[in-house]
DRENTORKOL-3810 file (N, C-alpha, C; in nm, 4 decimals):
REM DRENTORKOL-3810
@n.u->0.3485; n.v->0.6126; n.w->-3.2617; ca.u->0.3577; ca.v->0.6535; ca.w->-3.1221; c.u->0.4765; c.v->0.7479; c.w->-3.1089
@n.u->0.4515; n.v->0.8649; n.w->-3.0540; ca.u->0.5630; ca.v->0.9581; ca.w->-3.0382; c.u->0.6453; c.v->0.9224; c.w->-2.9138
@n.u->0.7568; n.v->0.9866; n.w->-2.8970; ca.u->0.8479; ca.v->0.9535; ca.w->-2.7875; c.u->0.7887; c.v->0.9746; c.w->-2.6499
@n.u->0.7077; n.v->1.0804; n.w->-2.6358; ca.u->0.6497; ca.v->1.1093; ca.w->-2.5044; c.u->0.5505; c.v->1.0006; c.w->-2.4635
@n.u->0.4651; n.v->0.9569; n.w->-2.5563; ca.u->0.3684; ca.v->0.8520; ca.w->-2.5254; c.u->0.4391; c.v->0.7203; c.w->-2.4973
@n.u->0.5410; n.v->0.6895; n.w->-2.5781; ca.u->0.6163; ca.v->0.5659; ca.w->-2.5588; c.u->0.6826; c.v->0.5659; c.w->-2.4205
@n.u->0.7407; n.v->0.6790; n.w->-2.3828; ca.u->0.8051; ca.v->0.6904; ca.w->-2.2527; c.u->0.7040; c.v->0.6712; c.w->-2.1405
@n.u->0.5829; n.v->0.7285; n.w->-2.1574; ca.u->0.4789; ca.v->0.7140; ca.w->-2.0559; c.u->0.4373; c.v->0.5685; c.w->-2.0418
@n.u->0.4151; n.v->0.5003; n.w->-2.1522; ca.u->0.3696; ca.v->0.3618; ca.w->-2.1467; c.u->0.4753; c.v->0.2716; c.w->-2.0849
@n.u->0.6024; n.v->0.3009; n.w->-2.1058; ca.u->0.7086; ca.v->0.2199; ca.w->-2.0474; c.u->0.7217; c.v->0.2434; c.w->-1.8973
@n.u->0.6817; n.v->0.3608; n.w->-1.8498; ca.u->0.6995; ca.v->0.3930; ca.w->-1.7083; c.u->0.5751; c.v->0.3668; c.w->-1.6246
@n.u->0.4637; n.v->0.3280; n.w->-1.6856; ca.u->0.3419; ca.v->0.3068; ca.w->-1.6076; c.u->0.3546; c.v->0.1837; c.w->-1.5193
@n.u->0.2801; n.v->0.1863; n.w->-1.4139; ca.u->0.2815; ca.v->0.0756; ca.w->-1.3188; c.u->0.1922; c.v->-0.0367; c.w->-1.3687
@n.u->0.2268; n.v->-0.1568; n.w->-1.3309; ca.u->0.1394; ca.v->-0.2685; ca.w->-1.3640; c.u->0.0159; c.v->-0.2589; c.w->-1.2765
@n.u->-0.0917; n.v->-0.3093; n.w->-1.3211; ca.u->-0.2134; ca.v->-0.2929; ca.w->-1.2428; c.u->-0.3138; c.v->-0.3957; c.w->-1.2865
@n.u->-0.4341; n.v->-0.3896; n.w->-1.2519; ca.u->-0.4948; ca.v->-0.2826; ca.w->-1.1736; c.u->-0.4666; c.v->-0.2970; c.w->-1.0252
@n.u->-0.4838; n.v->-0.1874; n.w->-0.9539; ca.u->-0.4701; ca.v->-0.1887; ca.w->-0.8094; c.u->-0.6089; c.v->-0.1696; c.w->-0.7498
@n.u->-0.6346; n.v->-0.2427; n.w->-0.6474; ca.u->-0.7653; ca.v->-0.2383; ca.w->-0.5829; c.u->-0.7567; c.v->-0.1582; c.w->-0.4538
@n.u->-0.8717; n.v->-0.1142; n.w->-0.4061; ca.u->-0.8757; ca.v->-0.0356; ca.w->-0.2830; c.u->-0.8123; c.v->-0.1106; c.w->-0.1668
@n.u->-0.8271; n.v->-0.2421; n.w->-0.1646; ca.u->-0.7683; ca.v->-0.3227; ca.w->-0.0573; c.u->-0.6152; c.v->-0.3228; c.w->-0.0634
@n.u->-0.5577; n.v->-0.2921; n.w->-0.1809; ca.u->-0.4119; ca.v->-0.2881; ca.w->-0.1960; c.u->-0.3505; c.v->-0.1607; c.w->-0.1391
@n.u->-0.4331; n.v->-0.0591; n.w->-0.1171; ca.u->-0.3833; ca.v->0.0701; ca.w->-0.0726; c.u->-0.3945; c.v->0.0782; c.w->0.0791
@n.u->-0.2828; n.v->0.0982; n.w->0.1492; ca.u->-0.2892; ca.v->0.1041; ca.w->0.2959; c.u->-0.3622; c.v->0.2296; c.w->0.3426
@n.u->-0.4212; n.v->0.2213; n.w->0.4592; ca.u->-0.4962; ca.v->0.3330; ca.w->0.5155; c.u->-0.4025; c.v->0.4200; c.w->0.5987
@n.u->-0.3252; n.v->0.5019; n.w->0.5301; ca.u->-0.2329; ca.v->0.5946; ca.w->0.5960; c.u->-0.2817; c.v->0.7348; c.w->0.5654
@n.u->-0.3022; n.v->0.8144; n.w->0.6682; ca.u->-0.3516; ca.v->0.9499; ca.w->0.6486; c.u->-0.2347; c.v->1.0477; c.w->0.6465
@n.u->-0.2247; n.v->1.1214; n.w->0.5356; ca.u->-0.1177; ca.v->1.2189; ca.w->0.5181; c.u->-0.1816; c.v->1.3537; c.w->0.4864
@n.u->-0.1399; n.v->1.4567; n.w->0.5571; ca.u->-0.1858; ca.v->1.5926; ca.w->0.5306; c.u->-0.0975; c.v->1.6508; c.w->0.4208
@n.u->-0.1350; n.v->1.6241; n.w->0.2955; ca.u->-0.0547; ca.v->1.6674; ca.w->0.1814; c.u->-0.0496; c.v->1.8193; c.w->0.1708
@n.u->-0.1621; n.v->1.8850; n.w->0.1982; ca.u->-0.1643; ca.v->2.0313; ca.w->0.1892; c.u->-0.0689; c.v->2.0920; c.w->0.2909
@n.u->-0.0731; n.v->2.0419; n.w->0.4135; ca.u->0.0184; ca.v->2.0919; ca.w->0.5159; c.u->0.1632; c.v->2.0617; c.w->0.4835
@n.u->0.1877; n.v->1.9437; n.w->0.4303; ca.u->0.3237; ca.v->1.9028; ca.w->0.3949; c.u->0.3814; c.v->1.9915; c.w->0.2852
@n.u->0.3034; n.v->2.0151; n.w->0.1801; ca.u->0.3540; ca.v->2.0977; ca.w->0.0705; c.u->0.3693; c.v->2.2437; c.w->0.1115
@n.u->0.2766; n.v->2.2947; n.w->0.1917; ca.u->0.2900; ca.v->2.4340; ca.w->0.2343; c.u->0.4077; c.v->2.4509; c.w->0.3301
@n.u->0.4343; n.v->2.3505; n.w->0.4139; ca.u->0.5504; ca.v->2.3553; ca.w->0.5023; c.u->0.6792; c.v->2.3599; c.w->0.4204
@n.u->0.6880; n.v->2.2754; n.w->0.3185; ca.u->0.8070; ca.v->2.2742; ca.w->0.2330; c.u->0.8209; c.v->2.4075; c.w->0.1596
@n.u->0.7094; n.v->2.4627; n.w->0.1145; ca.u->0.7132; ca.v->2.5903; ca.w->0.0447; c.u->0.7619; c.v->2.7016; c.w->0.1373
@n.u->0.7105; n.v->2.7039; n.w->0.2612; ca.u->0.7551; ca.v->2.8041; ca.w->0.3581; c.u->0.9032; c.v->2.7890; c.w->0.3901
@n.u->0.9496; n.v->2.6653; n.w->0.3904; ca.u->1.0895; ca.v->2.6391; ca.w->0.4201; c.u->1.1787; c.v->2.6689; c.w->0.2994
@n.u->1.1180; n.v->2.6776; n.w->0.1812; ca.u->1.1934; ca.v->2.7105; ca.w->0.0603; c.u->1.2586; c.v->2.5904; c.w->-0.0048
@n.u->1.1954; n.v->2.4730; n.w->0.0081; ca.u->1.2505; ca.v->2.3525; ca.w->-0.0532; c.u->1.1371; c.v->2.2655; c.w->-0.1060
@n.u->1.1739; n.v->2.1536; n.w->-0.1652; ca.u->1.0741; ca.v->2.0595; ca.w->-0.2157; c.u->1.0409; c.v->1.9590; c.w->-0.1057
@n.u->0.9260; n.v->1.8914; n.w->-0.1202; ca.u->0.8841; ca.v->1.7921; ca.w->-0.0210; c.u->0.9881; c.v->1.6803; c.w->-0.0107
@n.u->1.0425; n.v->1.6377; n.w->-0.1239; ca.u->1.1401; ca.v->1.5281; ca.w->-0.1204; c.u->1.2697; c.v->1.5674; c.w->-0.0510
@n.u->1.2949; n.v->1.6982; n.w->-0.0331; ca.u->1.4149; ca.v->1.7439; ca.w->0.0368; c.u->1.3977; c.v->1.7518; c.w->0.1882
@n.u->1.2750; n.v->1.7360; n.w->0.2376; ca.u->1.2497; ca.v->1.7393; ca.w->0.3813; c.u->1.3029; c.v->1.6121; c.w->0.4467
@n.u->1.3369; n.v->1.6221; n.w->0.5731; ca.u->1.3823; ca.v->1.5041; ca.w->0.6462; c.u->1.2620; c.v->1.4184; c.w->0.6842
@n.u->1.2882; n.v->1.2943; n.w->0.7192; ca.u->1.1795; ca.v->1.2054; ca.w->0.7613; c.u->1.1087; c.v->1.2589; c.w->0.8855
@n.u->1.1830; n.v->1.3188; n.w->0.9771; ca.u->1.1220; ca.v->1.3734; ca.w->1.0978; c.u->1.0245; c.v->1.4854; c.w->1.0630
@n.u->1.0604; n.v->1.5689; n.w->0.9659; ca.u->0.9716; ca.v->1.6769; ca.w->0.9245; c.u->0.8470; c.v->1.6212; c.w->0.8550
@n.u->0.8636; n.v->1.5189; n.w->0.7743; ca.u->0.7496; ca.v->1.4572; ca.w->0.7055; c.u->0.6585; c.v->1.3848; c.w->0.8044
@n.u->0.7164; n.v->1.3250; n.w->0.9063; ca.u->0.6370; ca.v->1.2501; ca.w->1.0045; c.u->0.5356; c.v->1.3370; c.w->1.0774
@n.u->0.5590; n.v->1.4682; n.w->1.0848; ca.u->0.4643; ca.v->1.5585; ca.w->1.1503; c.u->0.3290; c.v->1.5590; c.w->1.0790
@n.u->0.3285; n.v->1.5249; n.w->0.9507; ca.u->0.2075; ca.v->1.5341; ca.w->0.8694; c.u->0.1465; c.v->1.3978; c.w->0.8385
@n.u->0.2021; n.v->1.2918; n.w->0.8966; ca.u->0.1523; ca.v->1.1561; ca.w->0.8757; c.u->0.0869; c.v->1.1085; c.w->1.0048
@n.u->-0.0366; n.v->1.0593; n.w->0.9937; ca.u->-0.1113; ca.v->1.0119; ca.w->1.1096; c.u->-0.1088; c.v->0.8596; c.w->1.1132
@n.u->-0.0892; n.v->0.8015; n.w->1.2292; ca.u->-0.0934; ca.v->0.6565; ca.w->1.2507; c.u->0.0149; c.v->0.5791; c.w->1.1758
@n.u->0.1234; n.v->0.6430; n.w->1.1372; ca.u->0.2331; ca.v->0.5742; ca.w->1.0684; c.u->0.3551; c.v->0.6661; c.w->1.0709
@n.u->0.4591; n.v->0.6241; n.w->1.0017; ca.u->0.5768; ca.v->0.7078; ca.w->0.9827; c.u->0.6316; c.v->0.6827; c.w->0.8426
@n.u->0.7387; n.v->0.7502; n.w->0.8064; ca.u->0.7913; ca.v->0.7393; ca.w->0.6702; c.u->0.8382; c.v->0.5975; c.w->0.6377
@n.u->0.8867; n.v->0.5236; n.w->0.7353; ca.u->0.9287; ca.v->0.3858; ca.w->0.7088; c.u->0.8093; c.v->0.3009; c.w->0.6646
@n.u->0.6949; n.v->0.3212; n.w->0.7278; ca.u->0.5734; ca.v->0.2488; ca.w->0.6903; c.u->0.5275; c.v->0.2907; c.w->0.5513
@n.u->0.5339; n.v->0.4198; n.w->0.5226; ca.u->0.4940; ca.v->0.4697; ca.w->0.3910; c.u->0.5825; c.v->0.4063; c.w->0.2829
@n.u->0.7124; n.v->0.4019; n.w->0.3054; ca.u->0.8041; ca.v->0.3400; ca.w->0.2082; c.u->0.7762; c.v->0.1906; c.w->0.1925
@n.u->0.7430; n.v->0.1246; n.w->0.3023; ca.u->0.7174; ca.v->-0.0196; ca.w->0.2991; c.u->0.5988; c.v->-0.0512; c.w->0.2084
@n.u->0.4935; n.v->0.0307; n.w->0.2139; ca.u->0.3718; ca.v->0.0033; ca.w->0.1393; c.u->0.3637; c.v->0.0767; c.w->0.0061
@n.u->0.4680; n.v->0.1505; n.w->-0.0330; ca.u->0.4599; ca.v->0.2244; ca.w->-0.1588; c.u->0.4582; c.v->0.1277; c.w->-0.2764
@n.u->0.3828; n.v->0.1631; n.w->-0.3791; ca.u->0.3723; ca.v->0.0800; ca.w->-0.4985; c.u->0.4903; c.v->0.1130; c.w->-0.5883
@n.u->0.5652; n.v->0.0132; n.w->-0.6239; ca.u->0.6839; ca.v->0.0322; ca.w->-0.7064; c.u->0.6596; c.v->-0.0185; c.w->-0.8479
@n.u->0.7223; n.v->0.0453; n.w->-0.9468; ca.u->0.7035; ca.v->-0.0017; ca.w->-1.0844; c.u->0.7472; c.v->-0.1476; c.w->-1.0991
@n.u->0.6736; n.v->-0.2216; n.w->-1.1781; ca.u->0.6998; ca.v->-0.3646; ca.w->-1.1965; c.u->0.7891; c.v->-0.3952; c.w->-1.3031
END
């Protein structure tokens, strides 16, 4: 096993994850990425208020609450 594969296997998430595990949050990813591109920064550099414009029926706090974290 080379270093890249070993690194990938160590960083993968435990699973499997089922459809019921994924919250129903609608995010306009295309709009979010194009907004960041127009602004000249990365999506992760945007403020929560800017990201919230592209999230329907939730906000960034909800997205963080339901995000799947490595085990």
